[in-house]
N, C-alpha and C positions, 0 to 999 in steps of 0.2 A: 411436784417435781417434774411430772411427765409434761405439763403444759409448758414449762420453761424449756425442756428439752425440744419439744416440737418448735417452739419460737426460735431457739437457737438453730435448729435444723433448717428452718425456713429462711432465717437470716443468711445462713452459711450457702444455701442453695441460690438465693437471690444474688449474694455476692460473686459466687462462682459463675452464675448466669451473667452478670455484668461484666466480669472479667473476659469470658468468652466472647461476649459481644464487642468488647473493645479490641480483642486480637482480630476479629473477623472485620471490624472496620479498617483497622490499619492494613490487613492483607488486600482488602478490596481496593484501598487507596493505592496500594502498590500495582495492582492489576491495572487499574485505570490509568496510572502514569505510564507503564510499560505500553498499554493499548494506544495511548496518544502518541507515543514515540513510533510505534509501528505505523500508525496513520501518516505521520509526517515522513516517515521513509517511503511509504507507498506513495504519497503525492509527489515526492521528488522523482521517483521511478516513472510515474505517469507523465509528468513534464518531460523527461528525457525520451520517453517512447513517442510522444507527440512530436518531438523534434525530429526524431528519426523517420517518422511518417512525413512530416514535411519535407525532409531532405529527399526521400525517395519519391515523392509525388512527381518530380520532374523527370523521372527516367524515362517515361513512355515519350515524353516530348524529345528527349535526348536521343532515343532510339529512332525516332522519325526523322530528326534532323540529320543522323548519320545515313539513314536511307536516302533522303533526298540529296545530299552532298555526294554519295555514291553515284546517284543518277546523274547529277549535273557533271560530274568528273567523266562518266561514261559518255555523255553527250559532247563534251569538250574534245575527249581524246578520240572521238570517232567510233568508239565501241558501243557495246550494247549496255542498257541498265541492267543491274543484277536482278 
């Protein structure tokens, strides 16, 4: 009888191990799903940030244009350039 008990114990342990492995597989699948969603959101944020950078790239040229316009206005009006 002790051999039969050992076999039942081993079978029970194997069954429990397979059940735990199944639960772990399901949980890893959920984590992978959430990670891919986070990656998509991060990509959306990156695209938006790149758009902001592109929009701000011309601010230096805009400042220079303002300085030149002020200089032209000063020359036309007979005053000094700032």
